[in-house]
N, CA, C, O and the ligand as a Tripos MOL2 file, in Angstrom:
@<TRIPOS>MOLECULE
protein
  269   267    68     0     0
PROTEIN
NO_CHARGES

@<TRIPOS>ATOM
      1 N           9.2280   -0.5140    9.3260 N.3       1 MET1
      2 CA         10.2420   -0.3040    8.3000 C.3       1 MET1
      3 C           9.7080   -0.8130    6.9550 C.2       1 MET1
      4 O           9.1740   -1.9190    6.8700 O.2       1 MET1
      5 N           9.8580   -0.0060    5.9220 N.am      2 VAL2
      6 CA          9.3810   -0.4010    4.5940 C.3       2 VAL2
      7 C          10.4990   -1.1580    3.8720 C.2       2 VAL2
      8 O          11.6430   -0.7060    3.8180 O.2       2 VAL2
      9 N          10.1430   -2.3030    3.3280 N.am      3 ARG3
     10 CA         11.1210   -3.1650    2.6710 C.3       3 ARG3
     11 C          10.9850   -3.1210    1.1580 C.2       3 ARG3
     12 O          11.4850   -4.0100    0.4680 O.2       3 ARG3
     13 N          10.3190   -2.1030    0.6310 N.am      4 GLY4
     14 CA         10.0790   -2.0370   -0.8140 C.3       4 GLY4
     15 C           8.6130   -2.2480   -1.0920 C.2       4 GLY4
     16 O           7.7610   -1.8130   -0.3180 O.2       4 GLY4
     17 N           8.3160   -2.9030   -2.1770 N.am      5 THR5
     18 CA          6.9250   -3.1810   -2.5090 C.3       5 THR5
     19 C           6.7550   -4.6780   -2.7130 C.2       5 THR5
     20 O           7.7100   -5.3910   -3.0200 O.2       5 THR5
     21 N           5.5260   -5.1380   -2.5360 N.am      6 THR6
     22 CA          5.2380   -6.5520   -2.7560 C.3       6 THR6
     23 C           3.8220   -6.6840   -3.2990 C.2       6 THR6
     24 O           3.0070   -5.7710   -3.1660 O.2       6 THR6
     25 N           3.5390   -7.8190   -3.9070 N.am      7 LEU7
     26 CA          2.2000   -8.0740   -4.4300 C.3       7 LEU7
     27 C           1.3040   -8.5640   -3.3040 C.2       7 LEU7
     28 O           1.6260   -9.5370   -2.6220 O.2       7 LEU7
     29 N           0.1880   -7.8930   -3.1150 N.am      8 PHE8
     30 CA         -0.8080   -8.2980   -2.1380 C.3       8 PHE8
     31 C          -2.0050   -8.9110   -2.8550 C.2       8 PHE8
     32 O          -2.2810   -8.5970   -4.0130 O.2       8 PHE8
     33 N          -2.7170   -9.8020   -2.1390 N.am      9 ILE9
     34 CA         -3.9920  -10.2940   -2.6430 C.3       9 ILE9
     35 C          -5.0640   -9.9890   -1.6170 C.2       9 ILE9
     36 O          -4.8570  -10.1520   -0.4150 O.2       9 ILE9
     37 N          -6.2140   -9.5440   -2.1070 N.am     10 CYS10
     38 CA         -7.3640   -9.2540   -1.2470 C.3      10 CYS10
     39 C          -8.1740  -10.5450   -1.0820 C.2      10 CYS10
     40 O          -8.5340  -11.1880   -2.0690 O.2      10 CYS10
     41 N          -8.4590  -10.9200    0.1760 N.am     11 THR11
     42 CA         -9.2210  -12.1550    0.3950 C.3      11 THR11
     43 C         -10.7170  -11.9340    0.1780 C.2      11 THR11
     44 O         -11.4860  -12.8940    0.1240 O.2      11 THR11
     45 N         -11.1340  -10.6680    0.0530 N.am     12 LYS12
     46 CA        -12.5550  -10.3660   -0.1770 C.3      12 LYS12
     47 C         -12.9060  -10.4470   -1.6640 C.2      12 LYS12
     48 O         -13.8500  -11.1330   -2.0560 O.2      12 LYS12
     49 N         -12.1170   -9.7250   -2.4930 N.am     13 CYS13
     50 CA        -12.4770   -9.6490   -3.9140 C.3      13 CYS13
     51 C         -11.4350  -10.2890   -4.8340 C.2      13 CYS13
     52 O         -11.5900  -10.2900   -6.0560 O.2      13 CYS13
     53 N         -10.3540  -10.8420   -4.2240 N.am     14 LYS14
     54 CA         -9.2950  -11.5480   -4.9730 C.3      14 LYS14
     55 C          -8.4640  -10.6450   -5.8780 C.2      14 LYS14
     56 O          -7.7270  -11.1290   -6.7370 O.2      14 LYS14
     57 N          -8.5830   -9.3310   -5.6840 N.am     15 LYS15
     58 CA         -7.7490   -8.3870   -6.4440 C.3      15 LYS15
     59 C          -6.2900   -8.5680   -6.0270 C.2      15 LYS15
     60 O          -5.9910   -8.7250   -4.8430 O.2      15 LYS15
     61 N          -5.3940   -8.5450   -6.9980 N.am     16 ILE16
     62 CA         -3.9510   -8.5710   -6.7180 C.3      16 ILE16
     63 C          -3.4000   -7.2020   -7.0630 C.2      16 ILE16
     64 O          -3.6380   -6.6910   -8.1570 O.2      16 ILE16
     65 N          -2.6560   -6.5980   -6.1270 N.am     17 PHE17
     66 CA         -2.1510   -5.2400   -6.3530 C.3      17 PHE17
     67 C          -0.7880   -5.0760   -5.6920 C.2      17 PHE17
     68 O          -0.4550   -5.7810   -4.7400 O.2      17 PHE17
     69 N          -0.0080   -4.1330   -6.2150 N.am     18 LEU18
     70 CA          1.3150   -3.8240   -5.6880 C.3      18 LEU18
     71 C           1.1760   -2.7380   -4.6310 C.2      18 LEU18
     72 O           0.5100   -1.7280   -4.8600 O.2      18 LEU18
     73 N           1.8060   -2.9420   -3.4680 N.am     19 ALA19
     74 CA          1.7140   -1.9550   -2.3920 C.3      19 ALA19
     75 C           2.9880   -2.0090   -1.5620 C.2      19 ALA19
     76 O           3.7360   -2.9850   -1.6230 O.2      19 ALA19
     77 N           3.2360   -0.9380   -0.7730 N.am     20 PRO20
     78 CA          4.4450   -0.9290    0.0650 C.3      20 PRO20
     79 C           4.4450   -2.1010    1.0450 C.2      20 PRO20
     80 O           3.4080   -2.4690    1.5990 O.2      20 PRO20
     81 N           5.6110   -2.6690    1.2430 N.am     21 ASP21
     82 CA          5.7980   -3.8150    2.1270 C.3      21 ASP21
     83 C           6.4310   -3.3100    3.4280 C.2      21 ASP21
     84 O           7.6500   -3.1630    3.5170 O.2      21 ASP21
     85 N           5.5880   -3.0450    4.4370 N.am     22 ALA22
     86 CA          6.0720   -2.5500    5.7300 C.3      22 ALA22
     87 C           6.0000   -3.6780    6.7440 C.2      22 ALA22
     88 O           4.9970   -4.3870    6.8260 O.2      22 ALA22
     89 N           7.0570   -3.8400    7.5090 N.am     23 GLU23
     90 CA          7.0430   -4.9880    8.4310 C.3      23 GLU23
     91 C           6.0670   -4.7570    9.5760 C.2      23 GLU23
     92 O           5.9320   -3.6480   10.0940 O.2      23 GLU23
     93 N           5.3980   -5.8290    9.9520 N.am     24 TYR24
     94 CA          4.3770   -5.7720   11.0060 C.3      24 TYR24
     95 C           5.0110   -6.1850   12.3210 C.2      24 TYR24
     96 O           5.3780   -7.3470   12.5000 O.2      24 TYR24
     97 N           5.1440   -5.2300   13.2500 N.am     25 GLY25
     98 CA          5.6560   -5.5390   14.5860 C.3      25 GLY25
     99 C           6.9890   -6.2530   14.5950 C.2      25 GLY25
    100 O           7.1920   -7.1900   15.3670 O.2      25 GLY25
    101 N           7.9130   -5.8090   13.7250 N.am     26 ALA26
    102 CA          9.2600   -6.3890   13.6710 C.3      26 ALA26
    103 C           9.2320   -7.9020   13.4390 C.2      26 ALA26
    104 O          10.0850   -8.6370   13.9370 O.2      26 ALA26
    105 N           8.2450   -8.3450   12.6810 N.am     27 MET27
    106 CA          8.1680   -9.7660   12.3490 C.3      27 MET27
    107 C           8.3720   -9.9370   10.8440 C.2      27 MET27
    108 O           8.5550   -8.9600   10.1180 O.2      27 MET27
    109 N           8.3380  -11.1750   10.3890 N.am     28 ILE28
    110 CA          8.4990  -11.4230    8.9440 C.3      28 ILE28
    111 C           7.2450  -11.0460    8.1910 C.2      28 ILE28
    112 O           7.2460  -11.0030    6.9610 O.2      28 ILE28
    113 N           6.1580  -10.7670    8.9260 N.am     29 PHE29
    114 CA          4.8830  -10.4770    8.2770 C.3      29 PHE29
    115 C           4.8140   -9.0150    7.8550 C.2      29 PHE29
    116 O           5.5550   -8.1740    8.3650 O.2      29 PHE29
    117 N           3.9100   -8.7200    6.9120 N.am     30 SER30
    118 CA          3.7670   -7.3740    6.3690 C.3      30 SER30
    119 C           2.4760   -6.7400    6.8630 C.2      30 SER30
    120 O           1.4860   -7.4300    7.1050 O.2      30 SER30
    121 N           2.4940   -5.4160    7.0110 N.am     31 VAL31
    122 CA          1.2750   -4.7010    7.3780 C.3      31 VAL31
    123 C           0.2820   -4.8430    6.2290 C.2      31 VAL31
    124 O           0.6040   -4.4750    5.0990 O.2      31 VAL31
    125 N          -0.9260   -5.3700    6.4880 N.am     32 PRO32
    126 CA         -1.9140   -5.4900    5.4060 C.3      32 PRO32
    127 C          -2.2660   -4.1120    4.8420 C.2      32 PRO32
    128 O          -2.6220   -3.2020    5.5910 O.2      32 PRO32
    129 N          -2.1660   -3.9660    3.5230 N.am     33 MET33
    130 CA         -2.4830   -2.7010    2.8650 C.3      33 MET33
    131 C          -3.9190   -2.7580    2.3400 C.2      33 MET33
    132 O          -4.3590   -3.7930    1.8390 O.2      33 MET33
    133 N          -4.6550   -1.6350    2.4570 N.am     34 PRO34
    134 CA         -6.0520   -1.6460    1.9950 C.3      34 PRO34
    135 C          -6.1490   -2.0220    0.5220 C.2      34 PRO34
    136 O          -5.3430   -1.5790   -0.2970 O.2      34 PRO34
    137 N          -7.1270   -2.8290    0.1990 N.am     35 CYS35
    138 CA         -7.3550   -3.2610   -1.1780 C.3      35 CYS35
    139 C          -7.6510   -2.0580   -2.0700 C.2      35 CYS35
    140 O          -8.4310   -1.1810   -1.6990 O.2      35 CYS35
    141 N          -7.0270   -2.0210   -3.2460 N.am     36 ARG36
    142 CA         -7.2320   -0.9080   -4.1850 C.3      36 ARG36
    143 C          -8.6420   -0.9160   -4.7660 C.2      36 ARG36
    144 O          -9.1380    0.1220   -5.2030 O.2      36 ARG36
    145 N          -9.2960   -2.0880   -4.7740 N.am     37 ARG37
    146 CA        -10.6150   -2.1800   -5.4010 C.3      37 ARG37
    147 C         -11.7360   -2.0030   -4.3760 C.2      37 ARG37
    148 O         -12.6290   -1.1780   -4.5680 O.2      37 ARG37
    149 N         -11.6910   -2.7850   -3.2760 N.am     38 CYS38
    150 CA        -12.8450   -2.7860   -2.3610 C.3      38 CYS38
    151 C         -12.5520   -2.1270   -1.0200 C.2      38 CYS38
    152 O         -13.4650   -1.9480   -0.2140 O.2      38 CYS38
    153 N         -11.2830   -1.7590   -0.7610 N.am     39 GLY39
    154 CA        -10.9630   -1.0570    0.4760 C.3      39 GLY39
    155 C         -10.7980   -1.9460    1.6900 C.2      39 GLY39
    156 O         -10.5010   -1.4510    2.7770 O.2      39 GLY39
    157 N         -10.9810   -3.2420    1.5340 N.am     40 SER40
    158 CA        -10.8250   -4.1560    2.6630 C.3      40 SER40
    159 C          -9.3750   -4.1960    3.1170 C.2      40 SER40
    160 O          -8.4580   -4.0950    2.3010 O.2      40 SER40
    161 N          -9.1650   -4.3450    4.4430 N.am     41 ILE41
    162 CA         -7.7870   -4.5340    4.9260 C.3      41 ILE41
    163 C          -7.4720   -6.0230    5.0640 C.2      41 ILE41
    164 O          -6.4000   -6.3990    5.5380 O.2      41 ILE41
    165 N          -8.4070   -6.8540    4.6510 N.am     42 ARG42
    166 CA         -8.1550   -8.3060    4.7340 C.3      42 ARG42
    167 C          -7.3320   -8.7590    3.5330 C.2      42 ARG42
    168 O          -7.7880   -9.5300    2.6880 O.2      42 ARG42
    169 N          -6.0910   -8.2440    3.4890 N.am     43 THR43
    170 CA         -5.1660   -8.5200    2.3950 C.3      43 THR43
    171 C          -3.8880   -9.1130    2.9780 C.2      43 THR43
    172 O          -3.5930   -8.9350    4.1600 O.2      43 THR43
    173 N          -3.1390   -9.8140    2.1480 N.am     44 LEU44
    174 CA         -1.8320  -10.3160    2.5770 C.3      44 LEU44
    175 C          -0.9570  -10.5080    1.3520 C.2      44 LEU44
    176 O          -1.4550  -10.6510    0.2350 O.2      44 LEU44
    177 N           0.3850  -10.5100    1.5760 N.am     45 PRO45
    178 CA          1.2700  -10.7210    0.4380 C.3      45 PRO45
    179 C           1.0230  -12.0890   -0.1920 C.2      45 PRO45
    180 O           0.8490  -13.0880    0.5070 O.2      45 PRO45
    181 N           1.0120  -12.1160   -1.5130 N.am     46 VAL46
    182 CA          0.8260  -13.3780   -2.2360 C.3      46 VAL46
    183 C           1.8670  -14.4070   -1.7710 C.2      46 VAL46
    184 O           1.5700  -15.5970   -1.6630 O.2      46 VAL46
    185 N           3.0990  -13.9290   -1.4980 N.am     47 SER47
    186 CA          4.1840  -14.8340   -1.1000 C.3      47 SER47
    187 C           3.9920  -15.4130    0.2940 C.2      47 SER47
    188 O           4.7090  -16.3290    0.6950 O.2      47 SER47
    189 N           3.0030  -14.8670    1.0490 N.am     48 GLN48
    190 CA          2.8080  -15.3330    2.4360 C.3      48 GLN48
    191 C           1.4340  -15.9730    2.6250 C.2      48 GLN48
    192 O           0.9190  -16.0350    3.7410 O.2      48 GLN48
    193 N           0.8510  -16.4420    1.5380 N.am     49 LEU49
    194 CA         -0.4730  -17.0840    1.6440 C.3      49 LEU49
    195 C          -0.4840  -18.2740    2.6130 C.2      49 LEU49
    196 O          -1.5190  -18.6060    3.1910 O.2      49 LEU49
    197 N           0.6760  -18.9080    2.7780 N.am     50 LEU50
    198 CA          0.7730  -20.0370    3.7200 C.3      50 LEU50
    199 C           0.4520  -19.6220    5.1470 C.2      50 LEU50
    200 O           0.0390  -20.4430    5.9670 O.2      50 LEU50
    201 N           0.6480  -18.3300    5.4360 N.am     51 TYR51
    202 CA          0.4740  -17.8290    6.7950 C.3      51 TYR51
    203 C          -0.8760  -17.1620    6.9980 C.2      51 TYR51
    204 O          -1.0050  -16.2920    7.8590 O.2      51 TYR51
    205 N          -1.8750  -17.5470    6.2340 N.am     52 ILE52
    206 CA         -3.1700  -16.8610    6.3150 C.3      52 ILE52
    207 C          -3.7650  -16.9260    7.7220 C.2      52 ILE52
    208 O          -4.4950  -16.0220    8.1250 O.2      52 ILE52
    209 N          -3.4610  -17.9800    8.4670 N.am     53 SER53
    210 CA         -4.0020  -18.0620    9.8370 C.3      53 SER53
    211 C          -3.4170  -16.9590   10.7180 C.2      53 SER53
    212 O          -4.1000  -16.4340   11.5970 O.2      53 SER53
    213 N          -2.1450  -16.6100   10.4780 N.am     54 VAL54
    214 CA         -1.5240  -15.5120   11.2220 C.3      54 VAL54
    215 C          -2.1770  -14.1910   10.8170 C.2      54 VAL54
    216 O          -2.4750  -13.3480   11.6630 O.2      54 VAL54
    217 N          -2.3980  -14.0230    9.4990 N.am     55 TYR55
    218 CA         -3.0060  -12.7760    9.0120 C.3      55 TYR55
    219 C          -4.4340  -12.6050    9.5280 C.2      55 TYR55
    220 O          -4.8890  -11.4810    9.7390 O.2      55 TYR55
    221 N          -5.1370  -13.7140    9.7320 N.am     56 LYS56
    222 CA         -6.4890  -13.5900   10.2970 C.3      56 LYS56
    223 C          -6.4400  -12.9270   11.6670 C.2      56 LYS56
    224 O          -7.3240  -12.1450   12.0180 O.2      56 LYS56
    225 N          -5.4060  -13.2400   12.4360 N.am     57 ARG57
    226 CA         -5.2580  -12.6050   13.7550 C.3      57 ARG57
    227 C          -4.8540  -11.1320   13.6010 C.2      57 ARG57
    228 O          -5.3300  -10.2740   14.3450 O.2      57 ARG57
    229 N          -3.9740  -10.8460   12.6350 N.am     58 ILE58
    230 CA         -3.5520   -9.4530   12.3930 C.3      58 ILE58
    231 C          -4.7650   -8.6120   11.9730 C.2      58 ILE58
    232 O          -4.9510   -7.5020   12.4710 O.2      58 ILE58
    233 N          -5.5940   -9.1420   11.0540 N.am     59 TRP59
    234 CA         -6.7860   -8.3920   10.5990 C.3      59 TRP59
    235 C          -7.7210   -8.1160   11.7660 C.2      59 TRP59
    236 O          -8.2560   -7.0150   11.8920 O.2      59 TRP59
    237 N          -7.9190   -9.1220   12.6230 N.am     60 ALA60
    238 CA         -8.8120   -8.9480   13.7680 C.3      60 ALA60
    239 C          -8.2870   -7.8500   14.6870 C.2      60 ALA60
    240 O          -9.0580   -7.0440   15.2070 O.2      60 ALA60
    241 N          -6.9580   -7.8230   14.8850 N.am     61 ALA61
    242 CA         -6.3520   -6.7960   15.7370 C.3      61 ALA61
    243 C          -6.5130   -5.4170   15.1090 C.2      61 ALA61
    244 O          -6.8080   -4.4480   15.8090 O.2      61 ALA61
    245 N          -6.3190   -5.3200   13.7790 N.am     62 MET62
    246 CA         -6.4440   -4.0260   13.1070 C.3      62 MET62
    247 C          -7.8870   -3.5180   13.1330 C.2      62 MET62
    248 O          -8.1330   -2.3250   13.3060 O.2      62 MET62
    249 N          -8.8350   -4.4420   12.9600 N.am     63 GLU63
    250 CA        -10.2480   -4.0260   12.9600 C.3      63 GLU63
    251 C         -10.6680   -3.5750   14.3660 C.2      63 GLU63
    252 O         -11.4950   -2.6770   14.5200 O.2      63 GLU63
    253 N         -10.0850   -4.2130   15.3860 N.am     64 LYS64
    254 CA        -10.3790   -3.8260   16.7650 C.3      64 LYS64
    255 C          -9.8310   -2.4220   17.0500 C.2      64 LYS64
    256 O         -10.4730   -1.6250   17.7360 O.2      64 LYS64
    257 N          -8.6210   -2.1250   16.5090 N.am     65 ASP65
    258 CA         -7.9940   -0.8120   16.7090 C.3      65 ASP65
    259 C          -8.8330    0.3060   16.1080 C.2      65 ASP65
    260 O          -8.8200    1.4260   16.6180 O.2      65 ASP65
    261 N          -9.5650    0.0190   15.0270 N.am     66 LYS66
    262 CA        -10.3330    1.0580   14.3270 C.3      66 LYS66
    263 C         -11.6080    1.4350   15.0720 C.2      66 LYS66
    264 O         -12.1820    2.4980   14.8370 O.2      66 LYS66
    265 N         -12.0580    0.5430   15.9880 N.am     67 GLU67
    266 CA        -13.3340    0.7990   16.6760 C.3      67 GLU67
    267 C         -13.2160    1.9640   17.6490 C.2      67 GLU67
    268 O         -14.1920    2.3160   18.3110 O.2      67 GLU67
    269 ZN        -10.6910   -6.2350   -2.3590 Zn       68 ZN68
@<TRIPOS>BOND
     1     1     2 1
     2     2     3 1
     3     3     4 2
     4     3     5 am
     5     5     6 1
     6     6     7 1
     7     7     8 2
     8     7     9 am
     9     9    10 1
    10    10    11 1
    11    11    12 2
    12    11    13 am
    13    13    14 1
    14    14    15 1
    15    15    16 2
    16    15    17 am
    17    17    18 1
    18    18    19 1
    19    19    20 2
    20    19    21 am
    21    21    22 1
    22    22    23 1
    23    23    24 2
    24    23    25 am
    25    25    26 1
    26    26    27 1
    27    27    28 2
    28    27    29 am
    29    29    30 1
    30    30    31 1
    31    31    32 2
    32    31    33 am
    33    33    34 1
    34    34    35 1
    35    35    36 2
    36    35    37 am
    37    37    38 1
    38    38    39 1
    39    39    40 2
    40    39    41 am
    41    41    42 1
    42    42    43 1
    43    43    44 2
    44    43    45 am
    45    45    46 1
    46    46    47 1
    47    47    48 2
    48    47    49 am
    49    49    50 1
    50    50    51 1
    51    51    52 2
    52    51    53 am
    53    53    54 1
    54    54    55 1
    55    55    56 2
    56    55    57 am
    57    57    58 1
    58    58    59 1
    59    59    60 2
    60    59    61 am
    61    61    62 1
    62    62    63 1
    63    63    64 2
    64    63    65 am
    65    65    66 1
    66    66    67 1
    67    67    68 2
    68    67    69 am
    69    69    70 1
    70    70    71 1
    71    71    72 2
    72    71    73 am
    73    73    74 1
    74    74    75 1
    75    75    76 2
    76    75    77 am
    77    77    78 1
    78    78    79 1
    79    79    80 2
    80    79    81 am
    81    81    82 1
    82    82    83 1
    83    83    84 2
    84    83    85 am
    85    85    86 1
    86    86    87 1
    87    87    88 2
    88    87    89 am
    89    89    90 1
    90    90    91 1
    91    91    92 2
    92    91    93 am
    93    93    94 1
    94    94    95 1
    95    95    96 2
    96    95    97 am
    97    97    98 1
    98    98    99 1
    99    99   100 2
   100    99   101 am
   101   101   102 1
   102   102   103 1
   103   103   104 2
   104   103   105 am
   105   105   106 1
   106   106   107 1
   107   107   108 2
   108   107   109 am
   109   109   110 1
   110   110   111 1
   111   111   112 2
   112   111   113 am
   113   113   114 1
   114   114   115 1
   115   115   116 2
   116   115   117 am
   117   117   118 1
   118   118   119 1
   119   119   120 2
   120   119   121 am
   121   121   122 1
   122   122   123 1
   123   123   124 2
   124   123   125 am
   125   125   126 1
   126   126   127 1
   127   127   128 2
   128   127   129 am
   129   129   130 1
   130   130   131 1
   131   131   132 2
   132   131   133 am
   133   133   134 1
   134   134   135 1
   135   135   136 2
   136   135   137 am
   137   137   138 1
   138   138   139 1
   139   139   140 2
   140   139   141 am
   141   141   142 1
   142   142   143 1
   143   143   144 2
   144   143   145 am
   145   145   146 1
   146   146   147 1
   147   147   148 2
   148   147   149 am
   149   149   150 1
   150   150   151 1
   151   151   152 2
   152   151   153 am
   153   153   154 1
   154   154   155 1
   155   155   156 2
   156   155   157 am
   157   157   158 1
   158   158   159 1
   159   159   160 2
   160   159   161 am
   161   161   162 1
   162   162   163 1
   163   163   164 2
   164   163   165 am
   165   165   166 1
   166   166   167 1
   167   167   168 2
   168   167   169 am
   169   169   170 1
   170   170   171 1
   171   171   172 2
   172   171   173 am
   173   173   174 1
   174   174   175 1
   175   175   176 2
   176   175   177 am
   177   177   178 1
   178   178   179 1
   179   179   180 2
   180   179   181 am
   181   181   182 1
   182   182   183 1
   183   183   184 2
   184   183   185 am
   185   185   186 1
   186   186   187 1
   187   187   188 2
   188   187   189 am
   189   189   190 1
   190   190   191 1
   191   191   192 2
   192   191   193 am
   193   193   194 1
   194   194   195 1
   195   195   196 2
   196   195   197 am
   197   197   198 1
   198   198   199 1
   199   199   200 2
   200   199   201 am
   201   201   202 1
   202   202   203 1
   203   203   204 2
   204   203   205 am
   205   205   206 1
   206   206   207 1
   207   207   208 2
   208   207   209 am
   209   209   210 1
   210   210   211 1
   211   211   212 2
   212   211   213 am
   213   213   214 1
   214   214   215 1
   215   215   216 2
   216   215   217 am
   217   217   218 1
   218   218   219 1
   219   219   220 2
   220   219   221 am
   221   221   222 1
   222   222   223 1
   223   223   224 2
   224   223   225 am
   225   225   226 1
   226   226   227 1
   227   227   228 2
   228   227   229 am
   229   229   230 1
   230   230   231 1
   231   231   232 2
   232   231   233 am
   233   233   234 1
   234   234   235 1
   235   235   236 2
   236   235   237 am
   237   237   238 1
   238   238   239 1
   239   239   240 2
   240   239   241 am
   241   241   242 1
   242   242   243 1
   243   243   244 2
   244   243   245 am
   245   245   246 1
   246   246   247 1
   247   247   248 2
   248   247   249 am
   249   249   250 1
   250   250   251 1
   251   251   252 2
   252   251   253 am
   253   253   254 1
   254   254   255 1
   255   255   256 2
   256   255   257 am
   257   257   258 1
   258   258   259 1
   259   259   260 2
   260   259   261 am
   261   261   262 1
   262   262   263 1
   263   263   264 2
   264   263   265 am
   265   265   266 1
   266   266   267 1
   267   267   268 2
@<TRIPOS>SUBSTRUCTURE
     1 MET1         2 RESIDUE 1 A MET
     2 VAL2         6 RESIDUE 1 A VAL
     3 ARG3        10 RESIDUE 1 A ARG
     4 GLY4        14 RESIDUE 1 A GLY
     5 THR5        18 RESIDUE 1 A THR
     6 THR6        22 RESIDUE 1 A THR
     7 LEU7        26 RESIDUE 1 A LEU
     8 PHE8        30 RESIDUE 1 A PHE
     9 ILE9        34 RESIDUE 1 A ILE
    10 CYS10       38 RESIDUE 1 A CYS
    11 THR11       42 RESIDUE 1 A THR
    12 LYS12       46 RESIDUE 1 A LYS
    13 CYS13       50 RESIDUE 1 A CYS
    14 LYS14       54 RESIDUE 1 A LYS
    15 LYS15       58 RESIDUE 1 A LYS
    16 ILE16       62 RESIDUE 1 A ILE
    17 PHE17       66 RESIDUE 1 A PHE
    18 LEU18       70 RESIDUE 1 A LEU
    19 ALA19       74 RESIDUE 1 A ALA
    20 PRO20       78 RESIDUE 1 A PRO
    21 ASP21       82 RESIDUE 1 A ASP
    22 ALA22       86 RESIDUE 1 A ALA
    23 GLU23       90 RESIDUE 1 A GLU
    24 TYR24       94 RESIDUE 1 A TYR
    25 GLY25       98 RESIDUE 1 A GLY
    26 ALA26      102 RESIDUE 1 A ALA
    27 MET27      106 RESIDUE 1 A MET
    28 ILE28      110 RESIDUE 1 A ILE
    29 PHE29      114 RESIDUE 1 A PHE
    30 SER30      118 RESIDUE 1 A SER
    31 VAL31      122 RESIDUE 1 A VAL
    32 PRO32      126 RESIDUE 1 A PRO
    33 MET33      130 RESIDUE 1 A MET
    34 PRO34      134 RESIDUE 1 A PRO
    35 CYS35      138 RESIDUE 1 A CYS
    36 ARG36      142 RESIDUE 1 A ARG
    37 ARG37      146 RESIDUE 1 A ARG
    38 CYS38      150 RESIDUE 1 A CYS
    39 GLY39      154 RESIDUE 1 A GLY
    40 SER40      158 RESIDUE 1 A SER
    41 ILE41      162 RESIDUE 1 A ILE
    42 ARG42      166 RESIDUE 1 A ARG
    43 THR43      170 RESIDUE 1 A THR
    44 LEU44      174 RESIDUE 1 A LEU
    45 PRO45      178 RESIDUE 1 A PRO
    46 VAL46      182 RESIDUE 1 A VAL
    47 SER47      186 RESIDUE 1 A SER
    48 GLN48      190 RESIDUE 1 A GLN
    49 LEU49      194 RESIDUE 1 A LEU
    50 LEU50      198 RESIDUE 1 A LEU
    51 TYR51      202 RESIDUE 1 A TYR
    52 ILE52      206 RESIDUE 1 A ILE
    53 SER53      210 RESIDUE 1 A SER
    54 VAL54      214 RESIDUE 1 A VAL
    55 TYR55      218 RESIDUE 1 A TYR
    56 LYS56      222 RESIDUE 1 A LYS
    57 ARG57      226 RESIDUE 1 A ARG
    58 ILE58      230 RESIDUE 1 A ILE
    59 TRP59      234 RESIDUE 1 A TRP
    60 ALA60      238 RESIDUE 1 A ALA
    61 ALA61      242 RESIDUE 1 A ALA
    62 MET62      246 RESIDUE 1 A MET
    63 GLU63      250 RESIDUE 1 A GLU
    64 LYS64      254 RESIDUE 1 A LYS
    65 ASP65      258 RESIDUE 1 A ASP
    66 LYS66      262 RESIDUE 1 A LYS
    67 GLU67      266 RESIDUE 1 A GLU
    68 ZN68       269 GROUP 0 **** ****
């Protein structure tokens, strides 16, 4: 479900960009949106930087799905 838009930050290149905020697996977390600059999916909402350890697991799961 899309909850509007939110500011994401890319952990690779530190780009901050606005992208759709879709809930990840019915949790409070958001689906990481590809970075507008470098294309990395290792992004997370600026407002959820405290949860970076959770996002590390989400990124690993997404990268595994792409293989
Ligand atoms: Zn980037």
